[in-house]
N, C-alpha and C positions, 0 to 999 in steps of 0.2 A: 504494500500500500504506500502511495506517495502523498505526502502532505507538505505544508510550507516549511516544516522544520527539518525535513530529511535532506541529505546531501544530493539525492537524485533530483529533487525539485529545484534546488539552487543551481545544479548543473544544467538542467533544462532551460531555466530562465536565462542563465548566463550565455548559453549557447544561442538562444533566440536573439538576445540583444546584440550578438556579434554581427548579425546581418540585417537588422532592422532598426530604424530610429523612431518608430511609431510607438509611443508608450501605451496607446489605447489597445494595441494588439495584445500586450502582455496581460491586460486586465479583462479582456473580453472572454466570454464563454467559448467562442470559436477557437481562441488561442489555446485554452486549457485542453480542449479535445485534441488539438494538434500536439500539444506538449505530452498528452497521454500517449499518443502514438509513438513519439520518440522514447518515452519512458518504457513502454511495454516492449518495444523492439530491442532496446538496450538491455532490459531486464531479462528477456528471453535468451539473448546471447550470453549474458553473464551466468544465467541459470544453467545453460547448456555446457559452458566451459567448466563451471564448478562441478557439475555432475560427471563430466568426462574425466576430470582429474581424480575424482573420488573413485570412479570405476577402474581407472588404470592402476591406482595405488592399492586398491583392495581387490585381490584375486578371489572371486567367488564363482561358484558354479551357477549357471543360469537357472532361474526359476521356471521350470517347464510345467505348463498347465496340462492336466491330463487330457490326452487325445489330441493335442495341438503340436506335438513335437515335429511333425512332418511339414507343417505350414512354413512357407517362406513368402517374402515380399518379392514380387516380380514386376519389373519395369521394362518397358520397351526402350531400346536404344537404336541409334542410327549409325551404321557403319558402311552403308552402301549395299548391304545384303539383307534380303528379307528375313523375317523370323529371328531377329537378333534381340536378345533379352539380357537384362542384368538381374541376377538372382541374389537376394540378400537374406541372411537368416534373421529371425525375429529377435534373437538375443544379441547383446552388445559384444563386439569384438574389439580388442585394443589394436593399436597400430601395428603390433607384431603378429597379430592373428588376423589373417586376411579372410574375408567372407568368400563364399562361392560366387564370385562376380564375373565369371567367364561369359563369353558371348555364346557359349554352347555350340561351338563348331566342333563336331566330333572328330574331325580330322586334323585339327590344329593343336599344336603344342605350345603356342605362345602364351607367356604368362600374362595375367590380367594386370590392369593398372593398379598401383598401390596408393593412389591418391583418392580424393573424394569426388572425382569427376565420374561421369557415366559413360566414358568412351570405351572402356575395356581394353585400352592400349597403354603402353608405357607413358608415364607422366613426364619424363625428362629427356627422352631421346627416341629417335626413330630407327627402324632397321637399317636405313641407309646412312645413318650417322649425322644427318642434318640436324641443326638446332631447331628447337620447337619453342615458339613464343605463345604463352598462354594469354588469351584475351579475356578481359573482364566481362561480366554479365552485361555491362552497359554498352559494350562495343559490338558484340556479335549479333544480337537480335536485330539490329538495324540493317544487317546485311542479308540475313536469311532467316527462315522459320526457326524459332527457338527450339521447338520440339524435335527438330531433326539435326541438332548440333551434337557433335561429340564432346564439345567442351574445350578442344585444343585445335589450334590451327598451325600449320607449318608454312612458313614463308620466310624469305630472306630478310634479315635484320637491316632496316634502312639506315644508311650512313649519311643521308642528306641532312643538311643543317636545318635548324628550325627557323621559322619566320621571324623577322626582326620585330622588336617590340613596337617600333613606330608604325608597323603595318597593321597591328591589331587594333580594331576599333573598340573603344570602351563603351559600355552601356550603363545607363543609370538604373536605379532600383526598379524592377518590374518592366524594364524596357529591352531585355535581351530577346533575341529572335525566338528562342524557345518559349519564353514567357508570354509572348504576344500571340501564340497559337490559340485557336479556340479550345475551350475546356474539353470538348469531346475528343478532339484529336490528341491533346496533351495526355488525357487519361489512357488512350489507346497506346501511345508511345511508352508511357510509364508501365503499363500492364505487361509489356514485353520483358520487363526486368523482374517480374514476379516469378518465384519458383512454386509451381503447383505441387510438385513432388518434393517432400522435405529432403534436406541434405542427409547424407549417410550418418546414421546413429545420432550423436548429440552435437554435431557440428553446427556453427552459427548459420542462420538462414537469412535470405533477403537483405544482404549487406548493402546492395545498391539502392534499395528502397529507403533504408535508413539514411544513406547519403542524400537522397532527394529530399527527405523530410527536413534536413538541416541546411539545405541550399538557399532557399529564399521563401518568402511568404507566398508568392504566387504558386509555387509548387506544392505548398502545404495541402490544400484541399484535394487536388488530384491524387497526390500520393497517399493520403489518408484513406481516400475512397478505394484505391486499389488494394491497399494493405489490409483493409477490413472487409472488403466485399466478398472475397473467397478465403475463408479461414481453414487451414489444415492443421489438425492437432495430432502430433505423433505420439505423445505420451502425457501422463496425468499432470506433470509439473507445468507443462506449457498450458494445459487446460486451466489449471488453477490460476496462473498469472493472467490469462485471458479473461477469466471470469471476474477477477478482482478489478480489472480495468473497466469492464462493463458495469460493475456495481458503482464504481467511483465516478465514471463518466457515462451515464446512460445514453447520451446522444450517439455514442459510437455504435451502440446496438442496432440503431436504425439503419446503419450502413451495411450490415452483414446480410449477404444474399445467399451464401453457401457455407454450411458447416460440414467439413469433410473429416470424418473420423475413420476413413478406410485404412489409414496408416497407423491407427492407434494400437498400442500393445504395452503391456507391463512386463513382458518377459525380458529378462536380462538386466533388470534394474536392482537385482539383489534383494527383492522383497517378495513375499508370498502374497496370494490373493487376499488373505485375511489382513495382513499388514497394510495393503493398499486400501482396503475398506476402512481401516481405522484412521488412515490419514485424511479421509474425506475429500480427496482431490477430485476423483471421478466416481460419483455415486448417482443413484436415481434422483436424489434431491438436488444435487448440484447441476445435473443435466437438465432437470426441469427448470431450475432457476435461470440457466443459460438460455433456454428456449423462451422463457418469459421475457427476457431482456432483449430479444431479437425479434421484434414483431413483424418485420418485413422479410424475414427469411423465406427463400424460395426452394432451396434444396438442402436436405438433411441426409447424409450418407453414413449409415451405421453398419456394424458387422458383428460377427460372432464373439469377439472379445468383449463386447459390451452387452450381451444379451441378458446378463444378470442385473444390469442397471436399467433395463427398460421395463418399468413397472406400469401399472394401470394409469397412474397420473401422467406419466410421460406420454403414453399412447393417446390418452385423451387430448393432451395438448397438441400432439402432432396431427391428429385426425380432425379435431374440431376447434382447436384454439388458435390456429395459424391460418388465417384466411388467404394469404398469398402463397402458401406452400404448393409447389407444383411437382416436386420429385422427392421420393422417399425410398430408401434402400435398407433392407434388413438382412443383407446377405449372410447366410450361414447361421442365423440365430435359431437355436433349438432347445434351449434350457427349459426345464419345467416351469419356472417362474415366468418366463417369457410367454409360454403357451397359455398359462392361466390368465395372465394379464390381457393377452390378446383376445381371449374368449370372452372375458368379462366386459371388455371395452366395446366390443362390436356386436355382441349377440343381444337381441331384445330380451327383456324390456328395458335394457340400459339405454337404448336410443330408439327413436321413432323410425318407422318404416320410410317416412318421407324425407328423412335426412340425407342430403347429398354432399359429397366431398369434392373439393376443387382439384384433387390430384390429377396430373396428366401422366406421370411416369411412376410406376410402382414395381419394386423388385422384392420378391420373397424367395430368391434363389437359394436352394438347398435348405429351406425352412421345412424340412420333411416331418416335423413333429406336430405341426398345426393340423387340427382335424378338418375334414371336408366342410363341416358346417360353417367354419370361419369364412371360407371362400364364398359360400352360398349367401352369406349376409354382407360381405364386403364388396364383391364385384358389382352387384346391382347399384351401388351407390357411387359409381365412377362414370358419370356421363361424358366426361372430357378425356377419357383415357386414350393415350397414344402408344405408350410403351408398357408392356406387361411381361415380366420375367417370372415364370412359375416353375423353373427347372427343378426336378426332383421334389415335387410337393404332392399333396393329396387332393389336389383340385379334381373335381369330377365333371361329368357331362352337364349336369344341371347347373353348376356354377358358371361354366363357360357360356351356356345359352342365356344366362341371366344378365350378361353384360349389356348395358343400354345400347339401343340402336344408334344413339347420337355419338357414341364413341367412334373414333377414327384410328384404328390400330395400324401402326406402321411397323412395330417391332413386337413379335410374339415368340416366346420361348416356352415350349411345352415338352422339352426333352426329359426323358426318364420319369414321366408322370404315369404311374402304374394304375391310377384310379380312374383314368379315362379310357374309353374304348375307341377302336378304329372307326366304328360307325358314328360315334359321337363327334369325333374330330372332323370326319367328312361332312356331316350335317352342319357343323359350325362354320367350316371354311367355305361351303358352297351356298349356304342360305342366309348367313348373318351379314347384315350390311356393314358391320364394323370392320370386316376383313377385306374390303374391296381395294384398299390402298396399301396392302402389306409390302414392306421392303425387306424385312428380315424375318425368317420363319425357321424355327428349329423344332423338328419332330423326331429327333434321334431317340433311340431306345437301346437298352442293354438286352441283347438277344439271349443271353444266358439266363435271364430271369423273366422277360416279358417281351412279346412282339406286339407292337402297337398296330402296325399297318400290314394287311395281307394283300394278295394280288388285286382283288377288286377295289380295295381302298386306294391302293397306289394309282391305279388307272384313273379313278374318278378324280383324285386330287390333282394329278398331273394335267388333266384336261381342263381344270377350272382355276389354275393359279393365275393371279393377275400379272400383267406385263410390267408392273412397277417393281416386281420382286428383284432384288439384287443378291440375296444370300438365302440359300435353301439347304437344309441339312435333313436328309431322310435316311441316315445311317441306321441299319438294323431293320429297315422295311423289307418286305418280300418283293424286291425288284428283280425281275427276270429279264432274260435277253429280249423277250417280246416287248418290253417297256422302253427299249432304246429309241424307237421312233418318237415316243412321247417326250423323252428327255431332250431330244435334239433341238426343238424350237426354244426350249428354255435356255440353252447355251448361248443364244443370240442376245440375251439381256442380263443373264446372271453373271456375277463376278466370283461367287463362291458356290460350290456344289459339293455336298457331302453324300456319298453313296457307298460308304463303307459297310462291310459285312453283308454284301448282297451276292447274287449269283451271276453277275455279269462276267463275260469273258473279255479277253483283250481285243477281240474283233469289235464288240459293241462299244468298248471304251474308245477305240480309235475312231469309230464312226462319229463321235461327238466333235472331232477336230478336223477331219479330212473328209472330202466327199467320197461316197462309195457308189460307183455306177452299177446299174443292174446287169450290164453286160460289158463285154470288151469291145463293143463297136466304137470306132474312133470318133465318129460324129457325136455319139451319145456321151462319151467321156468328155469331149470338148464342151458340150452344152452344160453338163453337170458342173464342171470346173468354172465355167463362165458365170453361172447363176449362183454359185456357192457363196454364202455369207459367212465370213470367219467367226469363230467362237470368241466370246468376250470373257471367257473364264480366266481368272488369274490364280485361282486356288481350287484344288479338287482333292477330296478325301477318299482314298482307295484302301484304307486300312481294313484288314480282316477279309479281303477278297482272295479266295484261294488261287485265282488265276494271275494275281499280281505278285510277283516275286522278284528277287534280284536278277535271276536268269531271264525271266520274261521281259523285264525292263531293258536289259542289254541286248535282247534278240532283235533280229531284223523285222520281226512281225509287230514291234511296238514303235509308235511314232511319238510318244509323249516327250521324249528327251530331245527331239529335233526342233529346229527353228520354226517348222511349219505349225507348231502348236502355240506359238507366241500370240497373245501376251501371257500365256501360262507361266507363273513364277514359282508356285509352291505345290508340291504333291505330298500329302500327308500319308504316311505308311505306318504299319505296325512296328512294334519294338524289334522283332527279329529281323525284319527286312531292313530297317534303318541300321541295326548293328552290322548286318552283312555288307551294306553299302558303304559304311564308314571305313571298312577295311580295304576298299578298292580305291585307294587314293589316286593312283596313276590313271585309272579309267575315268574316275570322276573329273580329274583335271582335264583330260582329253575331251570329255563330253561337255564340260563347263557347268557341272552341277556339284553341290556340296551337301553332305548329310549333316543335319543339325537336330538337336534334341533338347527337350526340357521336361523333366519329370518322366512320365510315361508316354509322352507324346513325342513324335519324331517327324521331321519334314525333310524332303529332298528339294533343295532350293537351287534355282537357276542363277548362276553368277551373272552380274550385269556386264553388258558389252557396250560398245559404242552406240549401237542402234537400240539397245534395250537397257536403259538405266532405270533401276528400281529405286524406291525410296519415297520421294515426294508423291509419286503416283499412288502409293499405298494408302494415303489419307483420303477418306470419303466423308461427306456430310452424314451419311447414314451410320457411320462408325462412331460418331460423336467423340472424336479425339483419338481413337485407337489407330495405330499405324499399320499393324501387320494383319495377317489373314487367319481365319479360322477361329474367331473368338466364340466362346461358349457361354458367355455371360453378357447380357445386354447392359450397356452403360446407361446410367440414369442422369448423367450430367455431361456437358461438353468439357472434357478435361483430359489431360494426359493420363495414360494407364499406369497405375502403380499401386503399391501396397498390397493388401490381401485381395483386392479386386483383380489385380494382374494374375494372381495365383489361380483364381477360379476361371479367368478368361482363357489362359493359354497353357497352364500347367496341368490342371487336374483333368 
């Protein structure tokens, strides 16, 4: 807490007086909100450094929560090759203990970067011996998209002399070219300096924003808006500091638009769950207090590490107390207290049948303990729904059909839902008006436990899918060679296609990419090739198909690895096939493909060439910030992929 007697307060006042001569600014409420921004930013960094020193000096075994030891934080990175990820453990590692932060190239033996950047490369030298100059966060985003940067740039060190002092035009207070920009443009520029994904472990964050806060009065408002609009909380100490500032300066709470807790974890801080609860940093009461102080919040991103802190009062606040809330994510929450609170909050007579919710995007991904009755009472209250992620839940046919006709679904994830039937899914997709504009559809199932779609279901669905669809996953469905002609029209607008664990042969798979004339008549072959429309697929899931093996991919009967299948970039395969391909380094190099893996998933990735540069083309509006292909979790906010959400998207 900062008051007029603390050194932090005096430091903030002295710092502000160094760049302004307006005494009214120091005494105005607007100034104190800005001073609070400086204070919290500095306090968070101080807190991080103090905690980091304590962790390095005290060697303790990480506190592993039961059933969560296999979880990791997964972040997308850009190195010119698709399916590149940075994997970080949940627990803290000192500078001598490096996390598993490789790019997951199974054929590469290069050591990962030992600094806090996200490039996966060496931080002080290149393989060719050239010097590397690290650019600040303030420099690089103005040249290229910030989410596609590696964090390091290699360029010759300039020896040219600096401009003479007489050639530099001085500007008065508030008259610099940057300060004269419109507020909207200035906020867009400053937003490029913000880190959506927290720095590794307890390293300081958003140092560039802190510098902007202390630059001039003109930059105050724009920087404070950026700093507080999207708040990411990696651990309870940061949350406690953030809540203290909201209590002391309530005006800041009205700026918050997103509360991102997808990176939150208490693992590795040397404390048990009980001791964390005793500290009262992150509990149901403090979470409720935070939500009460942010009345204009639009997106709340929660996850399984917080399910014990989501009680009935918190749920009531989220569903009925925040009128501007548009996106809500409960990814992986499954505790008994969470289920009880959810049931009590949404099942009558607690609420009236006429009560409607303003939510547009809802994710209950892997919330498999919630009963079917919860969905029957929740889904009919979402008339504005556009994104719905119910992967591995107990949603049933009745709940699906109860979605209001006014909803316009663009993203629907029903993967591994064992309580719905193929007939129910067919009826929903073919008769419900909310599915006419689907862009992302996941109907994958685990064939070892349950098959959702059979032959007749597959045929009906393939004939009625909308042309707006960009991503379709039907892995595990009973797709036969006779269904190949129905798949072919979809490849002209789809960018992702999942047909794993099906009974297709290599002949049918080839027919999705190259024309197949009915005869060998030269005229007919010419007509087919002339009228042929190339495939738009960039990703295809062929895992679990008996006909797709290492030998079949390398044979002359397969065209997948040739340039004729461009723009295809990624082929997802099973663990055994990827393991076999990773051993064929010379063949991979000759063909221009690389074997990559993350967790139990593996991909065969085409290397970029002069005519086929991957990277920026991987970003799509419908991915909502995700860069790479084959995501299995629907994003609820436009943001970079990271934290536990990255684990569910690309690893599990």
